[in-house]
ZAMARGU-4260 file (C-alpha; in steps of 0.2 Angstrom, whole numbers, plus 5000, padded with zeros to 4 digits):
<rodrens>
0) 4906/5132/4979 | 4890/5122/4986 | 4882/5127/5002 | 4877/5116/5014 | 4861/5122/5022
5) 4861/5118/5040 | 4847/5124/5055 | 4834/5132/5041 | 4825/5123/5030 | 4818/5129/5013
10) 4809/5122/4998 | 4823/5112/4985 | 4822/5106/4969 | 4825/5090/4972 | 4822/5080/4987
15) 4832/5066/4992 | 4825/5049/4998 | 4840/5036/5006 | 4831/5020/5006 | 4839/5003/5013
20) 4835/4988/5004 | 4830/4980/5020 | 4816/4996/5022 | 4797/5000/5019 | 4795/5017/5007
25) 4782/5027/5005 | 4769/5016/4994 | 4765/5033/4982 | 4780/5030/4974 | 4785/5014/4963
30) 4802/5009/4971 | 4807/4992/4967 | 4823/4981/4976 | 4832/4985/4962 | 4833/5005/4966
35) 4835/4999/4984 | 4853/4991/4981 | 4868/4999/4984 | 4872/5010/4973 | 4858/5011/4964
40) 4847/5028/4961 | 4831/5033/4951 | 4823/5049/4948 | 4805/5051/4950 | 4800/5067/4942
45) 4787/5078/4948 | 4771/5084/4936 | 4775/5102/4938 | 4791/5114/4940 | 4780/5121/4957
50) 4784/5100/4961 | 4798/5093/4967 | 4808/5080/4959 | 4814/5064/4970 | 4829/5057/4968
55) 4830/5038/4975 | 4848/5035/4980 | 4851/5014/4987 | 4861/5010/5003 | 4858/4988/5002
60) 4858/4982/5018 | 4854/4993/5035 | 4866/4979/5045 | 4882/4984/5033 | 4878/5003/5033
65) 4892/5013/5039 | 4899/5031/5034 | 4910/5024/5019 | 4890/5019/5012 | 4885/5039/5016
70) 4899/5046/5006 | 4896/5032/4993 | 4880/5039/4993 | 4882/5058/4994 | 4893/5055/4979
75) 4882/5048/4967 | 4867/5061/4973 | 4879/5074/4969 | 4885/5067/4951 | 4867/5066/4948
80) 4858/5081/4953 | 4872/5090/4944 | 4870/5083/4930 | 4853/5085/4930 | 4854/5102/4929
85) 4845/5106/4946 | 4852/5121/4957 | 4845/5114/4976 | 4841/5099/4984 | 4836/5094/5001
90) 4838/5077/5011 | 4821/5070/5019 | 4823/5071/5037 | 4810/5055/5036 | 4825/5047/5030
95) 4836/5050/5046 | 4828/5038/5059 | 4832/5023/5047 | 4849/5028/5046 | 4853/5034/5065
100) 4838/5031/5073 | 4837/5047/5076 | 4828/5064/5069 | 4845/5073/5068 | 4863/5069/5057
105) 4878/5064/5069 | 4889/5078/5065 | 4903/5062/5058 | 4888/5059/5044 | 4887/5080/5042
110) 4905/5078/5037 | 4906/5059/5030 | 4889/5067/5017 | 4900/5084/5012 | 4916/5074/5009
115) 4906/5063/4999 | 4897/5076/4989 | 4912/5086/4984 | 4923/5072/4980 | 4911/5065/4970
120) 4907/5079/4959 | 4925/5080/4957 | 4932/5084/4939 | 4950/5086/4931 | 4944/5097/4915
125) 4963/5107/4914 | 4965/5098/4896 | 4948/5097/4889 | 4937/5109/4881 | 4923/5101/4888
130) 4913/5113/4901 | 4911/5108/4920 | 4893/5099/4925 | 4883/5113/4932 | 4887/5114/4952
135) 4873/5113/4964 | 4871/5130/4974 | 4863/5122/4990 | 4859/5105/5000 | 4847/5107/5015
140) 4854/5091/5027 | 4836/5094/5037 | 4834/5096/5051 | 4853/5098/5055 | 4855/5111/5068
145) 4864/5127/5063 | 4880/5122/5076 | 4884/5109/5065 | 4890/5120/5052 | 4909/5115/5059
150) 4904/5098/5055 | 4901/5102/5036 | 4916/5113/5036 | 4929/5101/5039 | 4919/5087/5027
155) 4922/5100/5014 | 4943/5105/5019 | 4945/5085/5019 | 4935/5085/5002 | 4949/5099/4995
160) 4964/5090/5004 | 4958/5073/4995 | 4955/5084/4977 | 4971/5093/4978 | 4981/5074/4981
165) 4970/5070/4963 | 4975/5084/4954 | 4993/5082/4957 | 4993/5064/4951 | 4981/5069/4938
170) 4992/5081/4928 | 5001/5078/4913 | 5019/5072/4920 | 5025/5088/4906 | 5016/5098/4916
175) 5021/5090/4934 | 5041/5085/4931 | 5051/5085/4946 | 5057/5104/4946 | 5039/5107/4944
180) 5032/5099/4957 | 5045/5106/4967 | 5038/5125/4964 | 5019/5116/4966 | 5023/5113/4984
185) 5028/5129/4987 | 5015/5136/4980 | 5004/5126/4992 | 5012/5129/5006 | 5015/5149/5005
190) 5008/5157/5020 | 5005/5141/5029 | 5013/5140/5045 | 5026/5129/5038 | 5045/5130/5035
195) 5051/5122/5019 | 5069/5116/5013 | 5073/5108/4998 | 5088/5096/4995 | 5095/5098/4978
200) 5111/5096/4967 | 5128/5097/4977 | 5118/5096/4996 | 5109/5078/4990 | 5128/5074/4988
205) 5134/5083/5003 | 5120/5072/5013 | 5124/5056/5002 | 5108/5054/4997 | 5114/5043/4984
210) 5097/5033/4979 | 5089/5049/4974 | 5104/5054/4965 | 5104/5037/4956 | 5085/5036/4950
215) 5087/5056/4945 | 5102/5054/4934 | 5095/5050/4917 | 5082/5065/4918 | 5087/5083/4912
220) 5077/5090/4929 | 5089/5086/4944 | 5080/5077/4957 | 5076/5084/4973 | 5070/5079/4992
225) 5057/5092/5000 | 5054/5094/5017 | 5039/5100/5024 | 5042/5106/5042 | 5028/5109/5054
230) 5026/5112/5073 | 5009/5113/5081 | 5017/5107/5094 | 5035/5110/5099 | 5031/5096/5115
235) 5024/5083/5103 | 5034/5067/5098 | 5040/5070/5081 | 5033/5060/5066 | 5041/5059/5048
240) 5028/5059/5035 | 5037/5050/5017 | 5030/5049/5001 | 5038/5043/4986 | 5036/5057/4971
245) 5044/5049/4953 | 5034/5060/4942 | 5034/5048/4927 | 5042/5030/4930 | 5048/5022/4912
250) 5059/5009/4923 | 5075/5019/4918 | 5086/5007/4910 | 5075/4992/4913 | 5063/4998/4904
255) 5044/4995/4906 | 5033/4983/4892 | 5023/4991/4879 | 5006/4993/4888 | 5000/5010/4890
260) 5011/5021/4900 | 5001/5035/4904 | 5000/5028/4921 | 5016/5030/4925 | 5012/5048/4931
265) 5004/5040/4947 | 5020/5035/4953 | 5020/5051/4964 | 5005/5044/4972 | 5014/5044/4989
270) 5019/5061/4988 | 5003/5067/4982 | 4994/5059/4999 | 5007/5067/5011 | 5005/5084/5002
275) 4985/5082/5003 | 4988/5076/5023 | 4998/5089/5027 | 4987/5102/5018 | 4973/5096/5029
280) 4984/5095/5044 | 4989/5112/5042 | 4971/5119/5040 | 4964/5111/5056 | 4980/5119/5064
285) 4982/5101/5074 | 4994/5099/5088 | 5007/5088/5081 | 5025/5090/5074 | 5028/5084/5059
290) 5042/5083/5048 | 5034/5077/5027 | 5048/5071/5018 | 5045/5071/4999 | 5059/5063/4986
295) 5055/5067/4968 | 5064/5062/4953 | 5060/5057/4937 | 5065/5038/4930 | 5070/5040/4913
300) 5083/5032/4900 | 5096/5042/4896 | 5116/5041/4893 | 5119/5047/4910 | 5106/5034/4919
305) 5110/5023/4933 | 5112/5005/4928 | 5107/4986/4932 | 5125/4980/4942 | 5126/4998/4950
310) 5131/4999/4967 | 5121/5013/4976 | 5130/5017/4994 | 5119/5024/5010 | 5129/5034/5024
315) 5122/5020/5037 | 5133/5009/5028 | 5124/4998/5018 | 5128/4995/4999 | 5115/4991/4988
320) 5115/4981/4972 | 5107/4987/4957 | 5098/4972/4950 | 5085/4983/4940 | 5079/5000/4939
325) 5062/4999/4938 | 5063/4995/4957 | 5068/5012/4962 | 5054/5018/4974 | 5064/5009/4987
330) 5081/5018/4983 | 5074/5036/4985 | 5064/5030/5002 | 5079/5024/5009 | 5086/5041/5009
335) 5070/5047/5018 | 5070/5035/5031 | 5089/5039/5034 | 5083/5057/5036 | 5070/5057/5044
340) 5079/5047/5057 | 5094/5060/5056 | 5081/5073/5061 | 5075/5066/5075 | 5059/5058/5070
345) 5053/5041/5080 | 5037/5038/5072 | 5041/5037/5053 | 5026/5032/5041 | 5030/5029/5020
350) 5018/5028/5008 | 5023/5023/4990 | 5014/5016/4975 | 5027/5003/4978 | 5025/4988/4970
355) 5011/4979/4956 | 5011/4964/4970 | 5002/4972/4981 | 4987/4973/4970 | 4989/4953/4965
360) 4990/4950/4984 | 4976/4962/4989 | 4965/4968/4973 | 4962/4985/4969 | 4952/4992/4984
365) 4962/4989/5000 | 4981/4995/4999 | 4995/4983/5012 | 5005/4989/5027 | 5019/4983/5035
370) 5028/4986/5050 | 5024/4992/5068 | 5011/4980/5072 | 4999/4991/5084 | 5000/5007/5071
375) 4996/4996/5056 | 4979/4990/5067 | 4976/5012/5070 | 4978/5012/5052 | 4967/4999/5046
380) 4954/5003/5059 | 4953/5020/5052 | 4953/5016/5034 | 4937/5004/5037 | 4930/5022/5042
385) 4935/5034/5031 | 4936/5025/5016 | 4956/5022/5014 | 4955/5004/5019 | 4970/4996/5021
390) 4978/4977/5027 | 4993/4971/5039 | 5004/4962/5028 | 5018/4952/5036 | 5036/4954/5036
395) 5044/4935/5038 | 5062/4938/5043 | 5068/4925/5036 | 5065/4928/5017 | 5079/4943/5022
400) 5091/4932/5014 | 5081/4932/4997 | 5090/4951/4998 | 5109/4944/4997 | 5118/4949/4984
405) 5137/4941/4980 | 5141/4961/4977 | 5136/4971/4990 | 5127/4970/5005 | 5109/4967/4998
410) 5100/4968/4982 | 5085/4980/4976 | 5077/4965/4971 | 5075/4947/4976 | 5080/4932/4969
415) 5062/4925/4966 | 5046/4932/4958 | 5035/4930/4973 | 5029/4940/4986 | 5037/4957/4979
420) 5026/4968/4991 | 5031/4959/5006 | 5049/4960/5000 | 5049/4977/4998 | 5044/4980/5014
425) 5058/4971/5020 | 5072/4980/5011 | 5067/4996/5018 | 5066/4990/5033 | 5086/4988/5032
430) 5086/5004/5034 | 5075/5009/5048 | 5082/5013/5066 | 5079/4997/5079 | 5072/5013/5092
435) 5059/5020/5079 | 5041/5015/5075 | 5039/5012/5058 | 5026/5007/5047 | 5025/5007/5026
440) 5012/5008/5015 | 5008/5002/4999 | 4995/5008/4989 | 5000/5007/4970 | 4983/4997/4967
445) 4972/5008/4975 | 4980/5025/4968 | 4968/5027/4955 | 4951/5018/4950 | 4944/5015/4931
450) 4928/5019/4933 | 4917/5032/4943 | 4907/5024/4955 | 4900/5032/4974 | 4913/5046/4978
455) 4926/5040/4967 | 4930/5046/4949 | 4938/5039/4935 | 4958/5043/4937 | 4965/5047/4953
460) 4956/5043/4970 | 4968/5053/4983 | 4970/5036/4993 | 4980/5041/5010 | 4977/5058/5013
465) 4963/5055/5025 | 4972/5039/5031 | 4986/5046/5034 | 4979/5064/5042 | 4967/5052/5054
470) 4983/5044/5059 | 4990/5060/5066 | 4974/5065/5072 | 4972/5046/5081 | 4989/5049/5090
475) 4985/5067/5096 | 4971/5058/5104 | 4978/5044/5113 | 4994/5055/5118 | 4980/5067/5127
480) 4973/5050/5135 | 4989/5045/5138 | 4990/5030/5129 | 5005/5033/5117 | 5020/5023/5121
</rodrens>
């Protein structure tokens, strides 16, 4: 494990220089404008083994500098230095005044740097013979005082929780089927201050979790609802975090098209985000009361699979006409929302890789959020700061009629092909108690990236882990300030 050194200075193999596009640099090296662009890096090698190599990391415009840019720079630096086989590195202290107007690192900058480095050097090599890249032994954040060690440790556990979510998503569906997923959750939280209850089989029937039973009917692996209960403060408001856990989504009887379907394993990205957030929050021992609900199933065709035209009945009295079996996520999220309300939660956040439509609306870098206006704004502000970016989307009351069905109370797909992400959110809202504060996050477009850049590595991103954890911490802070209603 790489060591982050704070408070002591040692000679390192590599000196990292962080350079703004509109900043000055030492005339001793020919640093071009191209080298200063955001995401750029360039090596200047020492003339002998006793002379440091210099790595130039471009930050782009000073006016746009943020902690996200620092995470990106750190991720780029970490990969470059590790790939070069270097053992030690230090950040030039002369860069600090340019970055922060100070000669020391702010605590949040230390955390962001460590996050970026650890996430940028992440590798998922479980199924490869190739060796991992050479790990860097230590990085010196000169001249960060020794008391910054906690900030460095916080960055590490934030990165580890995000990497956990990445690992879960990147797993092969054959190795992370519903049964294996349940076992993995138990393993992750073994010895933690949580209680885990797994609802399966007859217990799902007794609790009328009929959406989950329907969606999982085609798989040889039985579906499950996993509930992780954490009580860091028994007097805190009860918050439910819900994550969609479809371990592989073939679309059921409405089979997906013939494109590469290997990405269907990412359909448990919402569950991975919630698990990662709970991993982080329990390690931080936050003063909160949280129920994490993970509905888990495999949506595949089979003789016993649920069918288009089926009607699914829910314990709140609603009956849903299944128009398309590939709109399965909302059916299992409805079970989890109803269970959260029955359990007394009055704050509910659900997160899911729910619709391709959210990507058509927002692209591949910003997720969508619907629901409680204040929560949505908080999530947007948090995402801008920590990199899990999100944008508030509309819930148009008049569009609810598009979910009407001639056979049941509502259909699981609208009658028009437009606004699919909005319509999915409207569907979920039908299951939310009017007294509950609720937000729905659709992260189908941010669950993975096609190429490596900054601290995001090809494959799963771990999106949502830090967003959810920071949201919980924000609620705690607001409660302490007496701001929560």
